[in-house]
C-alpha angles and dihedrals in degrees: 000000000000121000125262119240108229128189125180113193133179126184088262104044153350101264099186137356114175146122109259140170099240141346123204111203128194102239122186090245095043141300117306125203111212124198133170109289096031115152115254109282140165130192138165115244130236121208110280146090129311111215114212115197110197091188139010094257101033130102116258125254109225126214121185114225136182123209129323138099140293123207130183115201134153088281093060135255120332118186116193106195131183087225139349132202133215121296117252 
């Protein structure tokens, strides 16, 4: 399957822009796993960790986020967060 283009943006900076295997976002109604080909989707975020999987078998990188929105479109997944911490 093709990679998912993922961008994480805060008011201060572009935190990440990369092609990845999957991203799990902490939505207000639960966690959502997003992969390439996902249907258009939008959710508000709760404070928590985004998990970025660069490959199907790799361990995720986690990035703490507070508030914001996540949108899936034909361009990929864009997360607009109020703030984002360091990757782990």
